[in-house]
N, CA and C of each residue as an Amber inpcrd file, in Angstrom:
protein
   507
  31.0390000  13.7660000   3.0840000  31.8450000  12.8180000   2.5520000
  30.8050000  11.6100000   2.7050000  30.2270000  10.1600000   2.1130000
  29.8150000   9.5770000   2.4880000  30.4710000   8.5020000   3.1520000
  30.5950000   7.9070000   4.0210000  31.3110000   6.8840000   4.8040000
  30.4320000   5.8600000   4.8290000  30.8100000   4.3180000   5.0180000
  30.3400000   2.9050000   5.4400000  30.8020000   3.4450000   6.7280000
  29.8380000   2.5880000   7.4260000  29.9560000   3.0390000   8.9860000
  29.5030000   1.2650000   9.0530000  29.5200000   0.8130000   8.3200000
  28.7420000  -0.5260000   9.4030000  28.2050000  -1.2680000   8.3000000
  29.3380000  -2.5780000   7.6480000  28.6760000  -3.3310000   6.9560000
  29.0290000  -4.9570000   7.0340000  27.3080000  -5.9430000   6.7790000
  27.4030000  -7.3570000   7.2110000  27.5790000  -7.5240000   6.0070000
  26.4840000  -9.2390000   5.8830000  26.4890000 -10.1590000   5.0160000
  24.9430000  -9.5010000   4.8750000  23.9980000  -8.7350000   5.5790000
  22.9710000  -8.5180000   5.1960000  22.4060000  -6.8810000   5.1030000
  23.8690000  -6.0440000   5.7620000  23.1060000  -4.7760000   5.4430000
  24.2850000  -3.9310000   5.6360000  23.5240000  -2.3160000   5.0990000
  25.1050000  -1.2920000   4.8630000  24.1720000  -0.2900000   5.7520000
  25.6040000   0.0720000   6.0430000  25.2770000   0.9000000   7.1060000
  25.2720000   2.6880000   6.9840000  25.3050000   3.6830000   6.3350000
  26.2000000   5.1160000   5.9420000  25.6030000   5.8410000   6.2450000
  26.6940000   7.0290000   6.4840000  26.1510000   8.0660000   7.3170000
  26.0790000   9.6060000   5.8210000  25.4510000  10.1390000   5.1260000
  25.7530000  11.5060000   4.4390000  25.5350000  12.2110000   5.5110000
  26.5080000  13.5600000   5.4170000  27.3560000  14.4330000   6.2540000
  26.4640000  16.4550000   5.9580000  26.1760000  15.7870000   4.1260000
  24.5950000  16.7670000   3.5760000  23.8150000  16.3480000   2.5890000
  23.0920000  17.3210000   2.3060000  22.2130000  17.3710000   0.8490000
  23.1890000  16.5360000  -0.0570000  24.4620000  16.7950000  -0.0920000
  24.7460000  16.9520000  -1.2590000  25.3640000  15.7050000  -1.7000000
  25.8160000  15.1110000   0.0810000  26.3110000  13.9640000   0.3180000
  24.7730000  12.3250000  -0.0630000  24.1420000  13.0940000   0.2650000
  22.5960000  12.4760000  -0.1160000  22.3160000  12.2420000  -1.6470000
  22.4960000  13.4750000  -2.4010000  22.3710000  13.1230000  -3.7190000
  23.9420000  11.8570000  -4.1700000  24.6650000  12.1550000  -3.7370000
  25.6230000  11.5940000  -4.1250000  25.5010000  10.0390000  -4.1930000
  25.2380000  10.0700000  -2.6430000  24.6250000   8.0580000  -2.5980000
  23.1950000   7.8280000  -3.7180000  22.5730000   8.8920000  -3.8050000
  21.2680000   8.9030000  -5.0910000  22.2380000   8.4360000  -6.4220000
  23.1810000   8.8320000  -6.6100000  23.6380000   8.5580000  -7.8380000
  24.7650000   7.1420000  -8.1760000  24.6810000   7.3730000  -7.0170000
  25.7040000   5.7400000  -6.8120000  24.6870000   4.5000000  -6.7850000
  23.1190000   5.3850000  -5.9810000  22.3080000   3.8880000  -6.3270000
  21.9080000   3.9450000  -7.6480000  21.4940000   5.1570000  -8.4630000
  21.6230000   4.8490000  -9.9130000  22.5900000   3.6170000 -10.2540000
  23.7980000   4.0230000 -10.7920000  24.3580000   3.1000000 -11.3940000
  24.8950000   1.8440000 -10.9630000  23.9930000   0.8590000  -9.5510000
  23.5830000   0.2980000  -9.4390000  22.2930000  -0.7660000 -10.4000000
  21.1180000  -0.1000000 -10.2110000  19.5860000  -0.1520000 -10.4830000
  19.6530000  -0.9140000 -11.8440000  18.3900000  -1.3390000 -11.7600000
  19.0020000  -1.7280000 -13.3640000  17.1270000  -1.7700000 -13.3930000
  16.4850000  -2.2730000 -15.1340000  14.9120000  -1.9370000 -15.2450000
  14.4630000  -3.4340000 -14.0090000  13.3040000  -3.3070000 -13.1550000
  12.6440000  -4.6410000 -12.1450000  13.5470000  -4.2890000 -10.8330000
  13.9010000  -3.1730000 -11.0870000  13.9890000  -2.7620000  -9.4750000
  13.1610000  -2.4070000  -8.2820000  12.8210000  -2.2580000  -6.9080000
  12.1560000  -2.1060000  -6.4790000  12.3930000  -1.9090000  -4.9830000
  12.7610000  -0.2850000  -4.9540000  13.7300000   0.0010000  -3.8220000
  12.6030000   0.7870000  -3.0710000  12.7550000   0.5490000  -1.4410000
  11.6930000   0.7510000  -0.5500000  12.1940000   2.1220000   0.6980000
  11.4060000   3.2390000   0.6840000  12.6600000   4.1670000   1.3010000
  11.3590000   4.6230000   2.5010000  11.8260000   4.8210000   3.4690000
  11.0020000   5.1660000   4.9120000  11.8200000   6.0050000   5.7280000
  11.8550000   6.4510000   6.2630000  12.0400000   7.4810000   7.6060000
  11.0420000   8.8970000   7.4710000  11.5740000   9.4240000   8.5550000
  10.6680000  10.8380000   9.2430000   9.9600000  11.3520000   7.6730000
   9.2620000  12.4620000   8.5130000   9.4580000  13.6730000   7.5810000
   9.9120000  14.3030000   7.2260000  11.2230000  14.6630000   6.2590000
  12.7180000  14.9080000   5.6590000  13.4820000  14.9300000   5.9630000
  13.0130000  13.4990000   6.2490000  14.8090000  12.9760000   6.2560000
  15.4120000  12.8310000   4.7770000  14.3800000  13.4480000   3.6600000
  15.6290000  12.8570000   2.8380000  14.7760000  11.6400000   1.5790000
  13.6850000  11.5420000   1.9320000  13.8110000  10.0690000   1.1880000
  13.7880000  11.0110000  -0.6690000  13.0500000  11.9920000  -0.6010000
  12.6600000  12.7760000  -2.1700000  14.0610000  13.2670000  -2.2110000
  14.6500000  13.8310000  -1.7570000  16.0900000  14.1230000  -1.6660000
  17.6550000  12.9280000  -2.7260000  16.7580000  11.5890000  -1.4450000
  17.7870000  10.6070000  -2.7220000  16.9250000  10.3850000  -3.6730000
  15.9600000  10.3240000  -3.6950000  15.0470000  10.2330000  -5.6180000
  15.3390000  11.1750000  -6.4830000  15.9790000  12.4140000  -6.0410000
  16.1110000  12.9200000  -6.8340000  17.7810000  12.5770000  -7.1940000
  18.8300000  12.0370000  -6.7110000  19.9590000  11.7100000  -6.7670000
  20.3290000  10.6610000  -7.6460000  18.3820000   9.5040000  -7.4550000
  19.5540000   8.6390000  -8.2070000  18.2110000   8.8380000  -9.5890000
  17.7850000   9.7760000  -9.3830000  16.6010000  10.7430000 -10.9110000
  18.1510000  11.0820000 -11.6650000  18.7580000  11.7570000 -11.0520000
  20.7950000  12.6300000 -11.7750000  20.9830000  11.5190000 -11.9360000
  21.2700000  10.5670000 -11.3220000  22.3480000   9.1770000 -12.3170000
  21.8850000   8.4170000 -13.3180000  20.9400000   8.8370000 -13.7800000
  19.8380000   8.1300000 -14.5250000  19.2360000   9.1820000 -15.6110000
  20.2130000  10.3800000 -15.8460000  19.4650000  11.1390000 -16.7210000
  18.3050000  11.9880000 -16.8850000  17.8410000  11.9430000 -15.0310000
  16.6130000  13.0810000 -15.5780000  16.6230000  14.2150000 -15.2060000
  16.2550000  15.4100000 -15.7830000  16.4040000  16.8170000 -15.6860000
  15.4990000  16.5280000 -13.8200000  16.6820000  17.5700000 -12.7550000
  16.5510000  17.6480000 -11.7450000  14.9650000  18.4640000 -11.4010000
  14.5040000  19.3950000 -12.4320000  13.1250000  19.7710000 -12.4470000
  11.9510000  19.1190000 -12.4310000  12.5200000  17.8490000 -13.1700000
  11.4690000  17.3190000 -13.4820000  11.0290000  15.9360000 -11.9470000
  11.5910000  16.3630000 -11.2240000  11.5560000  15.4800000  -9.5940000
  10.4700000  15.8870000  -8.8900000   9.8210000  15.9980000  -8.8270000
   8.5900000  16.1470000  -7.2750000   8.6040000  15.0070000  -6.6280000
   8.6060000  15.8370000  -5.3750000   7.7020000  14.2730000  -4.3140000
   6.4560000  13.8590000  -4.4010000   5.6160000  13.4040000  -5.2010000
   4.0620000  13.1540000  -5.8370000   3.5010000  12.8000000  -4.8570000
   3.3030000  13.5590000  -3.4530000   2.8880000  13.1490000  -2.2650000
   1.2620000  13.3210000  -2.5740000   0.9780000  14.7410000  -3.8030000
  -0.2870000  14.6930000  -3.7400000  -0.4030000  13.7660000  -5.0700000
   0.2040000  13.3020000  -6.0030000  -0.4210000  11.9000000  -7.3080000
  -0.0880000  11.1080000  -6.6960000   0.6910000  10.4040000  -6.2970000
   1.4050000   9.3620000  -5.4980000   2.3000000   8.8260000  -6.8330000
   1.4770000   8.6940000  -7.5240000   2.7700000   8.2330000  -8.6080000
   3.2790000   9.6220000  -9.9370000   4.8450000   9.5550000  -9.8020000
   5.8920000   9.8670000 -11.0910000   6.1590000   8.8610000 -11.4620000
   6.4780000  10.1020000 -13.4230000   6.9010000   8.8480000 -13.8840000
   7.8880000  10.0100000 -14.7240000   8.5010000   8.9530000 -14.8620000
  10.5700000   9.6450000 -14.8210000  10.6880000   9.0220000 -16.3900000
  11.4380000  10.0650000 -17.5280000  12.2950000   9.1510000 -18.8200000
  13.4660000   9.4090000 -18.3730000  14.3170000   8.8430000 -18.0930000
  15.9650000   8.5280000 -17.9170000  16.4790000   7.0930000 -18.9130000
  17.3970000   7.1810000 -19.0870000  18.0410000   5.7750000 -19.3150000
  17.5020000   4.9270000 -18.5370000  16.2980000   4.6390000 -17.8740000
  15.8830000   3.7730000 -16.9340000  14.5560000   4.5460000 -16.7070000
  13.2610000   4.3230000 -16.7910000  12.2640000   4.8770000 -16.5260000
  12.0510000   5.2020000 -15.0850000  11.8780000   5.3790000 -14.3540000
  11.8170000   5.6020000 -13.0240000  10.4270000   6.2700000 -12.3880000
   9.5820000   4.9770000 -11.6730000   8.5340000   5.2740000 -11.2370000
   8.3460000   5.7210000  -9.7280000   8.2720000   6.8380000  -9.4440000
   8.7050000   6.6850000  -7.8310000   6.6160000   7.3880000  -7.5440000
   6.4630000   6.7810000  -6.2050000   5.6390000   6.5720000  -5.4290000
   5.3860000   6.7560000  -4.0490000   5.0230000   7.5860000  -3.6350000
   4.5000000   8.1820000  -1.9480000   3.2640000   7.8180000  -1.6930000
   3.4880000   6.8740000  -0.3560000   2.3530000   6.2660000   0.2760000
   1.6440000   7.3030000   1.4820000   2.4820000   8.2900000   1.4350000
   2.5870000   9.3530000   2.6200000   1.0310000   9.2410000   2.7620000
  -0.1340000   9.7590000   2.2020000  -1.4040000  10.6650000   2.1550000
  -2.5670000   9.6050000   2.1910000  -1.9680000   8.3690000   1.9480000
  -2.9640000   7.1610000   1.3510000  -4.2100000   6.9150000   3.1220000
  -5.0500000   6.5700000   2.8090000  -5.3100000   6.7290000   4.0710000
  -5.2950000   5.1230000   4.6660000  -5.1610000   3.8070000   3.8380000
  -5.2400000   2.7310000   4.2170000  -4.8410000   2.1810000   2.7780000
  -3.7990000   0.9760000   3.2990000  -3.2480000  -0.3150000   2.5970000
  -3.6190000  -0.1610000   0.7100000  -5.1410000  -0.6000000   1.0600000
  -5.7460000  -0.7420000  -0.0730000  -6.2120000  -0.0870000  -0.8550000
  -5.8210000   1.2920000  -0.5400000  -5.8630000   2.4580000  -1.6770000
  -4.2920000   2.2870000  -2.5170000  -3.2170000   1.4970000  -2.1740000
  -2.8640000   1.1820000  -2.7850000  -2.1150000   0.1930000  -3.6370000
  -3.2290000  -0.4570000  -3.0990000  -3.8330000  -2.1520000  -4.5320000
  -3.9460000  -1.1990000  -5.2890000  -5.2820000  -0.0820000  -5.2370000
  -5.5840000   1.0290000  -7.0150000  -4.8990000   1.4450000  -7.4140000
  -3.7190000   1.2980000  -6.7790000  -2.6750000   2.3110000  -8.2990000
  -2.0600000   1.5510000  -9.0070000  -2.3850000   0.2480000  -9.2140000
  -2.0470000   0.0290000 -10.4740000  -0.7280000  -1.0600000 -10.3230000
  -0.2560000  -1.5230000  -9.0960000   0.9330000  -2.3660000  -9.2800000
   0.8750000  -3.0070000  -9.9680000   0.6340000  -3.3400000 -10.8250000
   1.4080000  -4.0440000 -12.2940000   2.1660000  -2.8380000 -12.8720000
   1.7180000  -1.9970000 -13.0450000   2.2730000  -1.4080000 -13.6310000
   3.5220000  -0.5660000 -12.8030000   3.4120000  -0.3310000 -11.3770000
   4.2940000   0.5030000 -10.8190000   5.2710000  -0.7100000 -10.6020000
   5.6740000  -2.3910000 -10.4670000   6.3090000  -2.6060000  -9.9540000
   6.5470000  -3.3860000 -12.0180000   6.2850000  -2.8300000 -12.5360000
   7.1910000  -3.5040000 -14.0820000   8.4060000  -3.6080000 -14.2560000
   8.9030000  -4.6610000 -14.7450000   9.7040000  -5.2380000 -15.5240000
  10.5370000  -4.4850000 -16.5420000  10.0990000  -3.0920000 -16.6130000
  11.1020000  -1.6510000 -17.2070000  11.3910000  -0.9710000 -16.9890000
  10.9100000  -0.9010000 -16.1210000  12.2230000   0.0640000 -14.8420000
  12.1620000  -0.0070000 -13.4880000  12.6780000   1.3100000 -13.1200000
  12.4900000   1.0340000 -11.6270000  11.1940000   1.0980000 -10.7680000
  11.1590000   0.9630000 -10.0010000  10.2150000   1.3450000  -8.7530000
  10.7480000   2.1120000  -7.4310000  10.5600000   3.4410000  -7.0680000
  11.3240000   3.9720000  -5.8580000  10.0370000   3.9590000  -5.2030000
   9.3000000   3.9080000  -4.2500000   8.3370000   3.8700000  -3.1600000
   9.0750000   4.8950000  -1.6840000   8.0260000   5.7160000  -1.7320000
   8.3410000   6.4390000   0.1540000   7.5910000   5.8200000   0.4600000
   7.6580000   5.8360000   1.9320000   7.1600000   5.4740000   2.9710000
   6.2700000   3.7540000   2.9710000   7.5810000   2.8520000   2.4260000
   7.2740000   1.8890000   2.7160000   6.6520000   0.8720000   3.2290000
   7.1300000   1.0510000   4.6850000   6.9540000   0.5050000   5.5900000
   5.3750000   0.8430000   5.5830000   4.0510000   1.5990000   5.2720000
   2.8660000   2.1830000   5.5510000   2.3830000   0.9510000   4.6160000
   3.2550000   0.4360000   3.6160000   2.9490000  -0.7080000   2.4990000
   3.3220000  -1.8660000   2.4450000   3.9990000  -2.3590000   3.5110000
   5.3260000  -3.2160000   3.2150000   4.9960000  -4.4230000   2.8170000
   3.1830000  -4.6430000   2.9100000   2.8020000  -6.0200000   2.9870000
   2.3190000  -6.3520000   1.7100000   2.4160000  -4.9650000   0.9050000
   1.6650000  -5.4470000  -0.2530000   3.3550000  -5.1330000  -1.8680000
   4.6470000  -4.9600000  -0.7210000   5.6580000  -4.7350000  -2.1770000
   6.0350000  -6.2810000  -2.6660000   6.8660000  -6.2060000  -3.7700000
   7.3040000  -7.1590000  -3.7340000   8.1420000  -8.0800000  -2.8860000
   8.6950000  -9.5390000  -2.6720000   8.7010000  -9.7460000  -1.8820000
  10.4160000  -9.7840000  -2.4180000  10.8730000  -9.1900000  -2.9130000
  12.5690000  -9.2000000  -3.6980000  12.4000000  -7.6340000  -3.3910000
  13.2850000  -6.9440000  -2.7000000  12.7680000  -5.2500000  -2.7010000
  14.2220000  -4.9950000  -1.9600000  14.5420000  -3.6570000  -2.5650000
  15.9590000  -3.6870000  -1.3600000  15.3020000  -2.1570000  -0.7630000
  14.8170000  -2.6020000   0.6320000  14.7590000  -1.2600000   1.4530000
  15.6990000  -0.4040000   1.9130000  15.2600000   0.5380000   2.1980000
  16.0210000   2.2450000   2.7160000  15.8840000   2.6880000   3.6490000
  16.2340000   2.5620000   4.8310000  16.0580000   3.3450000   6.3250000
  16.8000000   4.7300000   6.1750000  16.4600000   5.7550000   6.5490000
  16.8430000   7.3140000   6.3660000  16.6650000   7.9110000   7.7320000
  17.7970000   7.8480000   8.3770000  17.4870000   7.9340000   9.8230000
  18.0720000   9.3730000  10.0540000  17.5500000  10.6530000  10.4620000
  17.8730000  11.8220000  10.8720000  18.7300000  11.6400000  12.0220000
  20.2300000  12.4650000  11.6110000  21.2790000  11.8710000  12.8470000
  21.3870000  13.7070000  12.8610000  21.4050000  14.7320000  12.6210000
  21.6340000  16.1200000  13.1860000  21.1560000  16.7220000  12.0050000
  19.9290000  18.2020000  11.7210000  20.0130000  18.7610000  10.7070000
  20.6650000  18.8070000   9.5880000  21.4200000  18.0920000   9.2320000
  22.6530000  18.1180000   8.1000000  22.6460000  17.0350000   7.7550000
  22.9970000  15.9770000   8.8020000  23.5840000  14.4100000   8.2000000
  22.7400000  13.0980000   8.5100000  22.7060000  12.5010000   7.6790000
  21.6350000  10.6880000   8.1600000  22.6340000   9.9260000   7.9940000
  21.5460000   9.0150000   8.0990000  22.4850000   7.4580000   8.8120000
  21.4000000   6.9700000   7.2910000  21.7220000   6.1020000   6.3680000
  21.2960000   5.3740000   5.6650000  21.5080000   3.9200000   5.9150000
  20.3440000   3.2630000   6.2700000  20.1420000   2.2330000   6.4750000
  19.7440000   0.4410000   4.9810000  20.6470000   0.2320000   4.6210000
  20.0580000  -0.8240000   3.5480000  20.2470000  -2.1240000   3.4820000
  19.0220000  -2.6600000   3.1430000  19.0900000  -3.9630000   3.4860000
  18.1040000  -4.9350000   2.1240000  19.1160000  -5.6440000   1.4100000
  18.3250000  -6.7940000  -0.1050000  17.4920000  -7.5550000   1.0330000
  16.3960000  -7.7310000  -0.1450000  15.3280000  -8.9000000   0.7250000
  15.0650000  -9.7270000  -0.8830000  15.9840000 -10.6170000  -0.8500000
  16.0550000 -11.5840000  -1.8880000  17.1470000 -11.2550000  -2.7150000
  17.1070000 -12.3910000  -3.5710000  18.4670000 -12.6280000  -4.5040000
  18.6280000 -11.6340000  -4.7340000  17.4540000 -11.1210000  -5.8590000
  17.8330000  -9.6710000  -6.8610000  18.2410000  -9.2930000  -6.0170000
  17.4770000  -8.0690000  -5.0810000  17.6810000  -7.0730000  -4.7260000
  19.1940000  -7.1600000  -3.6180000  19.4780000  -8.4430000  -3.5010000
  21.1700000  -9.2660000  -3.0480000  22.0980000  -8.4030000  -4.0470000
  21.7910000  -9.1130000  -5.2310000  22.5540000  -8.5910000  -6.3710000
  22.8060000  -7.0400000  -6.4880000  21.6820000  -5.9980000  -6.3180000
  22.1930000  -5.1190000  -6.6510000  22.1560000  -4.6130000  -5.4260000
  22.7220000  -4.9000000  -4.4990000  23.2010000  -4.4250000  -3.2660000
  24.8790000  -4.6360000  -3.0120000  25.2510000  -5.6800000  -3.9700000
  26.6510000  -5.9390000  -3.9200000  27.1430000  -4.8820000  -4.6280000
  25.8220000  -4.6800000  -6.1400000  26.6760000  -3.8020000  -7.4260000
  26.6560000  -2.2390000  -6.2310000  26.2380000  -2.0880000  -5.0730000
  26.0170000  -0.6040000  -4.1050000  26.8490000  -0.7000000  -3.5610000
  27.3540000  -1.3900000  -3.6320000  28.4710000  -1.9690000  -2.0790000
  29.7490000  -1.2630000  -3.0100000  30.0630000  -2.3480000  -3.8680000
  30.9560000  -1.6140000  -5.0860000  31.0810000  -0.3830000  -5.2860000
  30.6540000   0.0530000  -5.9060000  29.5280000   1.4410000  -6.0310000
  30.8670000   2.4300000  -5.1200000  30.4310000   2.1640000  -3.8240000
  30.6000000   3.1840000  -3.0690000  32.5190000   3.1180000  -2.3670000
  32.9050000   1.8480000  -3.1050000  34.2760000   1.6270000  -2.3710000
  34.7690000   2.3710000  -3.4720000  34.0680000   2.8370000  -4.8960000
  35.0200000   3.0250000  -5.7980000  34.7810000   4.8330000  -5.5410000
  33.8500000   4.8030000  -5.3080000  33.2530000   6.2980000  -4.8040000
  34.1910000   7.3180000  -4.1750000  34.4170000   6.3550000  -2.2260000
  35.1860000   6.8000000  -1.6650000  37.0690000   6.0200000  -1.6260000
  36.5830000   5.7770000  -2.3770000  38.6430000   5.1180000  -3.2000000
  39.7730000   5.9440000  -2.8940000
């Protein structure tokens, strides 16, 4: 079960005790995200970034088998209720390669951008972005730190908090 561990005016921390909890959190995020949102994901290898993306995609009516880590292709696009552009910066040699990916399209207002390993390119992300840091707390459980950075992401963050409250009610 998802559990809110901490919430203040600037961030939220929650715990997921299983992969299905991570997926549930992704689906909850999907209910709060709208076209034009940018979500920056960070965490160690195996933390669950792609698993979370699969949950978001599922919540936006994208089939599970369509979602893969774009480690080698760098950007994947999924068509659901809202277009998702899923980017993985893990294999980039330097941040300048991120610029070459076509950031105008990646961050286009007609879709949602999900950026894995966002901490590697943080200075190139839009100013208004929702940051999610994933920490491995055990082989099965994770902590998610969700922090809005900007007015738009703050509104999204408030919708996420409300969706989590409904889920846990």
